[in-house]
C-alpha positions as CSV (number, residue, x, y, z in Angstrom):
1,M,-29.4,3.5,13.5
2,L,-30.3,3.7,17.4
3,Y,-32.9,1.5,19.0
4,Y,-34.4,1.3,22.7
5,L,-34.5,-2.0,23.7
6,L,-36.6,-3.3,26.6
7,V,-34.7,-5.9,28.6
8,I,-36.3,-8.3,30.8
9,Q,-34.1,-9.5,33.7
10,I,-35.1,-12.5,36.0
11,N,-33.2,-12.8,39.2
12,F,-33.0,-16.1,41.1
13,N,-32.0,-15.7,44.7
14,L,-31.7,-18.6,46.8
15,G,-32.7,-17.3,50.6
16,D,-31.9,-19.1,53.9
17,D,-35.0,-21.1,54.0
18,M,-34.0,-22.6,50.4
19,N,-36.8,-20.9,48.5
20,L,-36.4,-19.5,45.2
21,D,-37.2,-15.8,45.1
22,F,-38.1,-14.7,41.6
23,N,-37.5,-11.0,40.8
24,L,-38.6,-9.3,37.3
25,N,-36.9,-6.3,36.7
26,L,-37.7,-4.2,33.4
27,T,-34.8,-2.1,32.1
28,Q,-34.3,0.3,29.2
29,Q,-31.1,0.1,27.2
30,Q,-30.0,2.2,24.3
31,K,-27.9,0.3,21.6
32,L,-26.8,0.8,18.1
33,V,-28.0,-2.0,15.6
34,M,-26.3,-2.0,12.5
35,T,-29.1,-2.9,9.8
36,Q,-27.7,-4.8,6.5
37,Q,-28.2,-1.6,4.7
38,M,-25.9,0.3,7.0
39,Q,-23.5,-2.4,6.7
40,L,-23.5,-2.2,3.1
41,S,-22.9,1.5,3.0
42,V,-19.9,1.2,5.5
43,K,-18.6,-1.5,3.2
44,L,-18.8,0.2,0.0
45,L,-17.4,3.4,1.7
46,Q,-14.2,1.6,2.8
47,M,-13.5,0.0,-0.6
48,S,-11.0,1.1,-3.2
49,N,-12.1,2.1,-6.5
50,Y,-10.9,-1.1,-8.1
51,E,-12.8,-3.1,-5.2
52,L,-16.0,-1.1,-5.9
53,L,-15.8,-1.9,-9.7
54,D,-15.4,-5.5,-8.9
55,Y,-18.4,-5.4,-6.5
56,V,-20.6,-3.7,-8.8
57,N,-20.0,-5.9,-11.6
58,K,-20.9,-8.7,-9.5
59,E,-24.0,-7.3,-8.7
60,I,-25.0,-6.4,-12.1
61,E,-24.3,-10.2,-13.0
62,E,-26.4,-11.5,-10.0
63,N,-29.4,-9.1,-9.8
64,P,-31.5,-9.5,-12.9
65,V,-33.5,-6.2,-12.4
66,I,-30.2,-4.0,-12.9
67,D,-29.5,-2.2,-16.2
68,A,-25.9,-1.0,-16.6
69,E,-24.4,1.1,-19.0
70,A,-20.9,3.0,-19.0
71,S,-20.9,6.4,-17.5
72,G,-19.2,9.2,-19.0
73,V,-19.6,12.4,-16.9
74,L,-17.4,13.6,-14.5
75,K,-19.0,15.9,-12.0
76,E,-18.2,18.3,-9.0
77,D,-20.6,17.2,-6.5
78,N,-23.7,18.5,-7.5
79,N,-22.3,21.3,-9.6
80,E,-21.5,20.8,-13.2
81,I,-17.9,21.7,-14.1
82,D,-17.2,24.5,-16.6
83,Y,-15.6,22.5,-19.3
84,N,-15.4,25.5,-21.5
85,K,-13.2,27.3,-19.1
86,L,-11.2,24.3,-18.5
87,S,-10.7,22.9,-22.0
88,K,-7.7,24.8,-22.7
89,Y,-6.0,23.5,-19.7
90,L,-7.1,20.1,-19.9
91,E,-7.2,19.1,-23.5
92,D,-3.8,17.8,-23.6
93,D,-3.8,16.2,-20.3
94,N,-4.7,12.7,-19.9
95,Y,-4.6,12.9,-15.9
96,S,-1.6,10.7,-15.8
97,S,1.5,11.3,-13.6
98,K,5.0,11.2,-14.8
99,E,5.3,7.7,-13.1
100,I,2.4,6.0,-15.1
101,S,2.8,7.9,-18.5
102,R,3.3,5.7,-21.4
103,N,4.7,7.9,-24.3
104,N,1.6,9.9,-24.8
105,E,-0.4,6.9,-25.3
106,D,-4.1,7.0,-23.9
107,V,-4.0,6.0,-20.3
108,S,-7.1,4.0,-19.0
109,P,-8.6,4.3,-15.6
110,F,-6.6,1.3,-14.5
111,N,-3.2,2.8,-14.1
112,F,-1.0,-0.5,-14.1
113,I,2.1,-0.3,-12.1
114,S,4.8,-2.8,-11.9
115,E,4.6,-3.8,-15.6
116,Q,8.0,-5.5,-15.7
117,K,9.3,-8.4,-17.6
118,S,8.4,-11.8,-16.1
119,L,11.6,-13.1,-14.3
120,K,11.0,-16.7,-15.6
121,D,10.6,-15.8,-19.0
122,F,13.7,-13.7,-19.0
123,L,15.6,-16.9,-17.5
124,K,14.0,-19.4,-19.9
125,E,15.1,-16.9,-22.9
126,Q,18.6,-17.2,-21.7
127,I,18.7,-20.6,-21.3
128,I,17.3,-21.3,-24.9
129,D,20.2,-19.0,-26.1
130,L,22.6,-21.2,-24.4
131,F,24.2,-24.0,-26.4
132,E,23.0,-26.7,-23.8
133,N,21.6,-30.0,-24.7
134,D,17.8,-30.8,-24.7
135,Y,18.0,-33.0,-21.7
136,I,19.8,-30.1,-19.2
137,R,17.6,-27.5,-20.8
138,S,14.4,-29.2,-19.9
139,I,15.9,-29.7,-16.5
140,C,16.7,-25.8,-16.2
141,F,13.4,-25.1,-17.3
142,Y,11.7,-27.0,-14.5
143,I,14.1,-25.5,-11.8
144,I,13.3,-22.2,-13.1
145,E,9.6,-22.9,-12.1
146,S,10.8,-23.7,-8.5
147,I,12.5,-20.3,-8.2
148,N,10.3,-18.1,-5.6
149,N,9.7,-14.4,-5.8
150,L,12.7,-13.3,-4.2
151,G,14.8,-15.2,-7.0
152,Y,15.7,-17.9,-4.5
153,L,15.5,-21.5,-5.4
154,S,12.9,-22.9,-2.8
155,E,13.5,-26.7,-3.5
156,S,16.3,-28.7,-2.4
157,I,18.4,-30.9,-5.0
158,E,17.4,-33.9,-3.6
159,N,13.8,-33.1,-3.7
160,L,14.1,-31.9,-7.5
161,S,16.0,-35.1,-8.4
162,N,13.0,-37.4,-6.7
163,S,10.4,-35.2,-8.5
164,L,12.0,-35.5,-11.9
165,K,13.5,-38.9,-11.1
166,V,16.7,-38.2,-12.2
167,D,20.3,-38.4,-10.9
168,S,21.1,-35.4,-8.6
169,K,24.4,-34.7,-10.6
170,Y,22.1,-33.6,-13.5
171,I,20.1,-31.3,-11.2
172,S,23.3,-29.7,-9.7
173,E,24.7,-29.3,-13.5
174,A,21.6,-27.3,-14.5
175,L,21.6,-25.4,-11.4
176,K,25.0,-24.0,-12.0
177,V,23.9,-23.0,-15.3
178,I,21.0,-21.1,-13.9
179,Q,23.3,-19.5,-11.4
180,S,25.3,-18.2,-14.2
181,L,22.5,-16.3,-15.7
182,D,21.3,-12.9,-15.0
183,P,20.3,-11.4,-12.9
184,T,23.2,-12.2,-10.7
185,G,22.6,-14.6,-7.7
186,I,19.4,-15.9,-9.1
187,G,18.9,-19.3,-8.1
188,A,20.7,-19.1,-4.9
189,R,19.5,-21.4,-2.1
190,D,20.1,-18.9,0.8
191,L,21.3,-15.4,1.2
192,K,24.9,-16.5,1.8
193,E,24.9,-18.3,-1.5
194,C,23.3,-15.4,-3.0
195,L,26.3,-13.2,-2.1
196,M,28.8,-15.6,-2.7
197,I,27.6,-15.7,-6.2
198,Q,27.8,-12.2,-6.8
199,A,31.4,-11.9,-5.3
200,R,32.5,-14.8,-7.3
201,K,31.0,-13.0,-10.8
202,K,32.8,-10.0,-10.0
203,G,36.1,-11.8,-9.3
204,I,36.5,-10.8,-5.5
205,L,35.7,-13.7,-3.6
206,D,38.7,-14.1,-1.7
207,N,39.0,-16.2,1.5
208,K,38.4,-13.4,3.8
209,L,35.2,-12.0,2.0
210,K,34.0,-15.8,2.0
211,E,34.5,-16.1,5.8
212,I,32.8,-12.7,6.5
213,I,29.8,-13.8,4.3
214,D,29.8,-17.2,5.9
215,R,30.0,-16.0,9.8
216,Y,29.6,-12.1,10.1
217,L,26.4,-11.0,8.2
218,E,24.6,-10.2,11.4
219,D,27.8,-8.4,12.7
220,I,27.9,-6.4,9.4
221,A,24.1,-5.4,9.7
222,D,24.9,-4.1,13.3
223,N,28.1,-2.2,12.1
224,K,30.3,-4.3,14.7
225,Y,33.5,-4.2,12.6
226,N,35.7,-4.0,15.6
227,K,34.5,-7.5,16.6
228,I,35.0,-8.8,12.9
229,A,38.4,-7.2,12.9
230,K,39.6,-8.7,16.1
231,D,38.3,-12.1,15.3
232,M,39.8,-12.3,11.7
233,N,43.0,-10.1,12.8
234,I,42.5,-7.3,10.4
235,T,42.1,-3.7,10.7
236,I,38.6,-2.1,11.5
237,H,39.0,0.1,8.2
238,E,39.6,-3.5,6.3
239,A,36.5,-4.9,8.0
240,Q,34.3,-2.2,6.8
241,I,35.5,-2.2,3.4
242,Y,34.4,-5.9,3.1
243,G,31.2,-4.9,4.8
244,D,30.8,-2.0,2.1
245,I,31.4,-4.5,-0.7
246,I,28.7,-6.9,0.8
247,K,26.1,-4.3,1.4
248,S,26.6,-3.2,-2.4
249,F,25.3,-6.8,-3.4
250,E,21.6,-7.4,-4.3
251,P,19.9,-9.5,-1.6
252,K,17.0,-9.9,-3.9
253,P,17.9,-10.9,-7.2
254,S,14.4,-10.6,-8.7
255,R,14.1,-7.2,-7.9
256,G,12.9,-5.2,-11.1
257,F,11.4,-8.1,-12.7
258,Y,7.6,-9.2,-12.5
259,T,7.2,-12.0,-10.2
260,G,3.5,-12.3,-10.0
261,D,2.5,-10.8,-6.9
262,E,3.4,-7.2,-7.5
263,T,0.7,-6.4,-9.8
264,E,-1.6,-3.5,-8.3
265,Y,-4.0,-1.3,-10.0
266,I,-4.6,2.3,-8.9
267,I,-8.0,4.1,-10.0
268,P,-7.8,7.6,-8.4
269,D,-10.8,8.6,-6.6
270,A,-10.3,12.1,-7.7
271,Y,-8.2,14.6,-9.6
272,I,-7.0,17.7,-8.3
273,K,-6.5,20.0,-11.3
274,Q,-5.1,23.7,-10.7
275,V,-6.1,26.5,-13.1
276,K,-4.2,29.8,-12.4
277,E,-4.7,30.1,-8.5
278,D,-7.8,27.8,-8.2
279,L,-8.0,24.3,-7.3
280,Y,-10.8,21.9,-9.0
281,I,-11.7,18.6,-7.5
282,L,-12.9,16.4,-10.3
283,M,-14.5,12.9,-8.9
284,N,-13.3,10.1,-11.0
285,D,-16.5,7.8,-11.2
286,N,-16.9,7.4,-14.8
287,F,-15.2,4.0,-14.7
288,I,-18.3,2.8,-12.5
289,P,-21.1,1.4,-14.8
290,K,-24.3,3.7,-14.5
291,I,-26.9,1.3,-13.0
292,S,-30.7,1.8,-13.0
293,I,-33.7,-0.5,-12.6
294,N,-34.9,-2.3,-15.7
295,N,-38.6,-1.2,-16.5
296,I,-39.8,-4.8,-17.3
297,Y,-39.4,-5.7,-13.7
298,K,-41.2,-2.6,-12.5
299,N,-44.0,-3.6,-14.7
300,I,-44.0,-7.1,-13.1
301,L,-44.2,-5.4,-9.6
302,N,-47.2,-3.1,-10.6
303,N,-49.1,-5.6,-12.6
304,S,-48.2,-9.2,-12.1
305,Q,-50.8,-11.4,-10.3
306,D,-48.1,-13.8,-8.9
307,E,-47.3,-12.7,-5.3
308,D,-44.1,-14.9,-5.2
309,A,-43.0,-13.1,-8.4
310,K,-43.8,-9.7,-6.9
311,K,-41.9,-10.7,-3.8
312,Y,-39.1,-11.7,-5.6
313,V,-38.9,-8.7,-7.8
314,K,-39.3,-6.1,-4.7
315,E,-36.5,-7.9,-3.0
316,K,-34.2,-7.5,-6.0
317,I,-35.5,-3.8,-6.8
318,N,-35.0,-2.7,-3.0
319,G,-31.4,-4.2,-3.1
320,A,-30.6,-2.5,-6.4
321,T,-32.0,1.0,-5.1
322,F,-30.1,0.8,-2.1
323,L,-26.8,-0.1,-4.1
324,I,-27.4,2.9,-6.1
325,K,-28.0,5.2,-3.3
326,S,-25.0,3.8,-1.3
327,I,-22.7,4.4,-4.4
328,D,-23.9,8.0,-4.5
329,M,-23.7,8.4,-0.7
330,R,-19.9,7.0,-0.7
331,R,-19.1,9.5,-3.6
332,N,-20.5,12.6,-1.9
333,T,-18.7,11.5,1.3
334,I,-15.3,11.3,-0.2
335,Y,-16.0,14.4,-2.1
336,R,-16.7,16.4,1.2
337,V,-13.5,14.8,2.6
338,I,-11.3,15.9,-0.3
339,E,-12.6,19.2,-0.3
340,Q,-11.8,19.8,3.2
341,I,-8.2,18.3,2.5
342,V,-7.8,20.7,-0.2
343,D,-9.0,23.6,1.4
344,I,-6.4,22.7,4.6
345,Q,-3.7,21.8,2.2
346,R,-4.1,24.5,-0.6
347,N,-0.5,25.8,-0.4
348,Y,0.7,22.3,-0.7
349,F,-1.4,21.7,-3.9
350,L,-0.4,25.3,-5.4
351,D,3.3,25.3,-4.6
352,K,5.6,22.2,-5.2
353,H,8.0,23.4,-2.3
354,S,5.4,23.9,0.2
355,Y,5.0,21.4,3.1
356,L,1.9,19.6,4.3
357,K,0.2,21.2,7.2
358,P,-0.5,19.4,10.3
359,M,-3.9,17.6,9.6
360,T,-5.7,15.0,11.6
361,L,-9.0,12.9,11.3
362,K,-10.5,15.2,13.8
363,D,-9.9,18.3,11.9
364,I,-11.9,17.1,8.9
365,S,-14.5,15.3,11.2
366,E,-15.1,18.9,12.9
367,R,-15.4,20.5,9.6
368,I,-18.0,18.7,8.0
369,N,-19.8,17.0,11.4
370,M,-18.9,13.6,10.4
371,H,-17.5,10.7,13.1
372,E,-13.7,10.3,12.8
373,S,-14.2,6.5,11.9
374,T,-16.2,7.5,8.9
375,I,-13.5,9.8,7.7
376,S,-11.0,7.0,8.4
377,R,-13.2,4.5,6.2
378,A,-13.6,7.2,3.4
379,I,-10.0,7.7,2.9
380,R,-8.9,4.0,3.3
381,D,-7.2,2.7,0.1
382,K,-8.1,6.0,-1.8
383,Y,-6.0,8.1,-4.2
384,I,-5.8,11.4,-5.7
385,N,-4.0,12.5,-8.8
386,T,-2.3,15.7,-8.5
387,D,0.4,17.7,-10.1
388,R,2.7,16.2,-7.6
389,G,1.8,12.6,-9.1
390,I,-0.7,10.1,-7.6
391,M,-0.9,9.8,-3.8
392,K,-2.6,8.0,-1.0
393,I,-5.0,10.5,0.7
394,K,-4.1,9.1,4.3
395,D,-0.5,10.3,3.4
396,L,-1.7,14.0,3.5
397,F,-2.5,13.5,7.1
398,T,0.2,14.5,9.5
399,T,0.5,15.4,13.2
400,S,1.9,18.6,14.6
401,I,4.7,19.8,16.9
402,S,4.4,23.2,18.4
403,N,7.5,25.4,18.6
404,N,8.4,28.2,21.0
405,K,6.6,30.6,18.5
406,N,3.3,28.7,19.2
407,E,3.3,27.6,15.5
408,D,2.4,24.0,14.6
409,I,5.0,22.4,12.4
410,S,4.1,19.1,10.6
411,T,5.8,15.9,11.5
412,I,7.0,15.6,7.9
413,K,8.9,18.8,8.3
414,V,10.3,17.7,11.5
415,K,11.7,14.4,9.7
416,K,13.3,16.5,7.0
417,Y,15.0,18.4,9.9
418,I,16.3,15.2,11.4
419,R,17.4,13.9,7.8
420,D,19.2,16.9,7.1
421,I,21.1,16.9,10.6
422,I,22.1,13.2,10.0
423,D,23.2,13.9,6.4
424,K,25.5,16.8,7.4
425,E,26.9,14.7,10.4
426,D,30.4,13.7,10.7
427,K,30.0,9.9,9.8
428,S,33.2,9.2,12.3
429,K,31.5,10.8,15.0
430,P,27.6,10.2,14.1
431,I,25.1,12.4,16.3
432,S,23.0,10.6,18.8
433,D,19.1,10.7,19.1
434,Q,19.7,12.8,22.1
435,Q,22.2,15.3,20.3
436,I,19.4,15.8,17.6
437,S,16.9,16.5,20.3
438,D,19.1,19.1,21.8
439,I,19.5,20.6,18.5
440,L,15.9,20.7,17.7
441,K,15.3,22.2,21.1
442,N,17.6,25.2,20.2
443,E,15.6,25.7,17.0
444,G,12.6,26.2,19.3
445,M,11.2,22.2,18.8
446,K,10.9,20.6,21.8
447,I,11.0,16.8,20.8
448,S,12.1,13.9,23.1
449,R,14.9,11.4,22.3
450,R,12.3,8.6,22.0
451,T,10.3,10.4,19.5
452,I,13.6,11.2,17.7
453,A,14.4,7.4,17.5
454,K,10.7,6.8,16.3
455,Y,10.9,9.2,13.5
456,R,14.3,7.8,12.3
457,D,13.1,4.4,12.4
458,E,10.0,5.5,10.2
459,M,12.6,6.9,7.8
460,E,14.7,3.7,7.8
461,I,17.9,5.6,9.1
462,K,20.1,3.5,11.5
463,S,21.1,4.4,14.9
464,S,24.2,6.3,15.5
465,S,26.3,3.2,16.3
466,K,25.2,1.6,12.8
467,R,26.1,4.6,11.1
468,K,29.6,5.0,12.2
469,R,32.3,4.9,9.6
470,F,35.7,3.7,10.5
């Protein structure tokens, strides 16, 4: 909302005669003032569905005038979906992607990711099965609680000894038991010890491998096998073999287990369903309680003689009313954005072999006459469920590069070209970023060496010097 503010400016000028000169100037300034209601609308728009559900539930608890009931209807903007037409396509579809289906069980709106077994429970089960005495077993349980989310022991033996008030030899004994468990490398105190444990369990920890782990991990990461070979008086090929062994180890022993910080709930904001050659957008807002104003409070506002009560109720009703409007505005904005995305990326959703077209926030902004910042908020932490699986809406946006045919090519397609070139290279003579740039130039795509390096880093592909094989 724009307001015109009248600003009175008083200037104090000290002249040569040491007299104060007061000048009164009246100016008009145009400023954007965010009201509390506007701030709430912006706040709701950029919330994820899960955050919105949490927010609405809190409002229901705190605002007594709100009545709530579960909503059960999916609508497409202001038009009802023809479910008779869609039923034969959708009746057996629970809207879940392959990644989150659970043996044809019903899937709730909360698509639960990372439902792994607890790492600590897994370790404790192994301890119970071992024939250790109760004293060592209890120390093991305590140490397990000190293992962090990466699978490393975050406490020193000395600190554990002081905490438990037991001799450090018993702590060391219990730690050896834990480090013998699965997953391999668990309970290590640092990366070097983690790698040593894994090598020892495989029966391959010779003196050379031990020295490389202890002294040359950074050189392995940088592919500096010539330096390792020279220092240790071995061939470059031998150094590379040791490097390959170390790279095969797991630096994060907890991987694959639930460790307490990986729980994530994803509630898709919409479903993109294909029926023959048509794409339907089904907004997923049936998880949000349907809220309305309780009639009792409306009567208080209309009939009560208590002005304080009327003032209180009016304030609460205004808050509830604007919440209802803001939720509806949020829904309509997200729908309009998704509608344009589906229109632009139609081939991508219809053909699994098709690539994303170049698409920016500005493209959507111009189509629906909405500011880019609003589009950005509307897609923040928003997901859609498609035949390709669940995906973040923002991942559908990609910039473009023009070729010599005046065609726009998405950066995703360019990255695939780069990856294909690197996959086919001679690993003994890896292709440099400049060479990749030259190859793409011959294909009609003018992309600088720096841009190639940027895309390669985004794909987590190492530089040519670090890809070299001896």
